[in-house]
N, C-alpha and C positions, 0 to 999 in steps of 0.2 A: 179533835174536830178539825177539819180541813177548810181552807178558804176556797174561793171560787176557782183558783188555779190548781187545786188539788194538793196544796202544801199542808201536810198534817200537823206541822209544828207552828203554824201561824195562829194568832188569837184574834178572832173577828171583833171582839169587844174593845180592842186596843190595849189590853193589859199585857202582862208579861207572857212569854210563850209558855206552852205546856211543859211539864216536866218530862224527864227521861228522853233527853235529846239523843240522837245517834252518836255512837262512839266514833273515835278517829278512824278506827278500822273500817267502819261502815261508810264513812264519808269518802267520796271519790272526787275531789275537786279537780277542775281542769286548769292547769297552770298556763299562764300566757307564754308565748315563745320567748326563750331567753335570748339575751344579746349575743351569746357565744355562738349561735348557729341556728339554722332553720329547724323547724319541727320535723318529726319523722314523716317521710313520704314526700317531702318537698324536694329532695335531692336524689338523683339516681345513684345508688351505691354500687352499681355494677362496676366490673373491672374496666379501667380506662383503656381505650384503644391505643395500641402501640404507636407512638409518634404522633398522636392526634393533637393538634394545636388547640389551646384553650381548655384542656381537660383539668379539672380541679382535683387535687389529691384528697385522700381521706383526712378527716380532722385529726391533726397531730402527726400526719405522715409527711415526710419530706418529698418535695416534688422530684420527678425523674430527671436526672441530669446526665444520664448515660449517653452512649452514641446514638445518633439519630439514624433512621433507616435511609438507605440509598434511594435514589429516584426509581430504580428498577423495582425495589421492594414496595415502594409506595404505589407504583403503577400496577403491580400484581400482588395485592395483599392476600388473595386466595391461594396463591402458589407457594406460601411459606411451608417449608417442610418441618418435620418434627424436630424440636430442639432449637428452632429459630434459624436454621440454615435454609437459605432460599433454594428452591428447586431449579434445575437447569432450564433456562428460558428456551423456547423454540427458536431454531435458526431462521432468521428472516430473509436470508439470501437465497441462492439457488440450492435446491435440495441436494443433499449428498447422494452421489450415485451408489447404487448397491454394489456389493462385491461381484466382480466379474468372474465368469468361468469360461471365457472364450479366448484366453490368451493363446497365441500360436505356439505350437510345440517347437522344440529346438531343431528337430529334423526338418520341418518345413522351412524354418529360417535359413538353415544351412543350404537346403536345396535352392531356395530363391536367390541366395547370394552367389552360388555357383553359376546359375543360369545368367544372372546379370554380369558376371565376370568372365563369360566365355571369350570375348575378343581379347581381353587383357591376359587371360590365362594362356590362350593359344600363342599370343605374341611373345609372352615371357618364355614359354617352352621353346619356340622356334629360335628366338634370339640366343638363349643359353646353349642350345644345341650347336648353333653356328659358331658361337664363341668358343665352345669346347673343341670343335673341329679345327678352328683357326689356331688355337694354342697347340693342339696336337701336331698340326702340320709344321708349325715353327719349330717344335721340339725335335721332330724326326729329321727335318732338313738341316738342323744345326745352325740356323740363321738367328742372329740376335736382333735383327731389325724387322719391323712389321712388313709383311709381304701379302700380296693378293693371293688368295687360295680358295679352296672349296668351301671354307666356312664363311666367306664374305657374303655370299648371296643369302644364306639363312639369317645372318645377322641383319641384313637390310630388310628382309621380309618381316622378321620379328620386330624390328624397330617401327616399321610402318603399322603393324598390328597394334603395338602399344599406343601409338598416337591415336589410332582409330578407337581403341578402348577408352582413352581419356574422353574423346568426344562422345562416345556412347554413354559413358557414365554421366556426363553433363546433361544429356538429353533424357536418359532413361531413369537414373536414380535421383537426380536433383530436380529437374523440371517436371517430368511426368509424375514421379512418385510424390514430389512435394505438393503438386496440385490435386492429384486424385487419391494419393495414398498407396498406389500400386505401381511398381515397376513391372517390367516384363516377367521377371522371376516371381514376384509376388502375385502377379495375375495367374501364372501357371500353377503355383502352389496354393492359390486361393487364400492369401493372407493380406492384411492391410496395415499400413503404418499410420498411426494417428497420435495426436497429443493426448496425454493422460489427463490434462486439465479441461480441454474443450471438446474432446471426442471428435475432432475435425482434422483434416490433413494439415501438416505442419508448415507447408509452403516451401518454395525452392530454396530460400536462404537457410532455413533451419535444417532442411534435408542435407544441404552441403555441409553445414557445421556439424551435423551428426556424423557424417562420414569422416570429417576431419578429426573429430574426437575419438573415432574408432582406433586411433593410434594407441590410446590407453588400453583398449581391449587386446591389442596385439602383444602387450607386455606379458611374456610367459604364457600367452594365450588363455590366461585366467578369465579375462573379461568376456571372451567369446564363449567360454564354458559356463559362465555365471547363470545363464537362463536354465540350466539343468536343475538347479535347486532354489532359484529365486521364486518368491511368491507370485510376482508379476511377469516372470520369465524375461527380465530385462538384462541387458548388458550394461557395462559401465557407462557407455555413451548414452544409452537410453535413460539411465538415472540422472545424468547431468543435464540432458536436454529435455527431460520429463516427457518421454515418448514411450509408447507401447506398441506392440505388434499383436494383432488379434486375427482370429479367423474371419474371413469375409462372410458377411451375413448372406444367407440364402434368399433368393428372391421368392416372394410369396406367389403361389400358384393361383391364377384366376379361375373361378368356377365357371 
């Protein structure tokens, strides 16, 4: 017989309870929470976030004392690669330029240099011819002292042309090419001298220093031949000054 609350084991007359109480296996008492820890469902038992402050370890588990993540790892948690290695972060500066395919050929560079050097080359040839004639005249005459002869005039003309060639290089190869990227020879062969870092003309001072460093290229002429197999077709002076020579861009046609 049950009471008003539906308990079949209570006695409404106040006597002892009825016989045949449920066994221990049938009873399912609800135990109060123990002092050892919270009841099931009160704690999130998911894996703690790596490096998250205030995360509680599992019961009986030692807290994590290993290396903490770097600020870059904390800033980009979604970019962690497999195995815990961070992925490469995007470059935040100027984007890297794509590989070029417009480096000037070795033949164009040689042609531009010869055009720029016409006054100096002519002066050197005329001066050497005059000097050879002067030495030959002294040898045939049997004189041991310098004398005026037919070779004097070519030597003077050649010397003047060499001085003109120096002035021409200052204006053409250093000032003009430094400011615009093109000397007369480069304008004829349609190539441009620019900085490999800024893609802009190098300026008169760097153009002068580049020609000065060309003395390394003249050693066994290996530096002058280096563009034949170099990826960027650079000479030794180009590598030291971080310059490149490219084909001049073609102007776009207006419709």
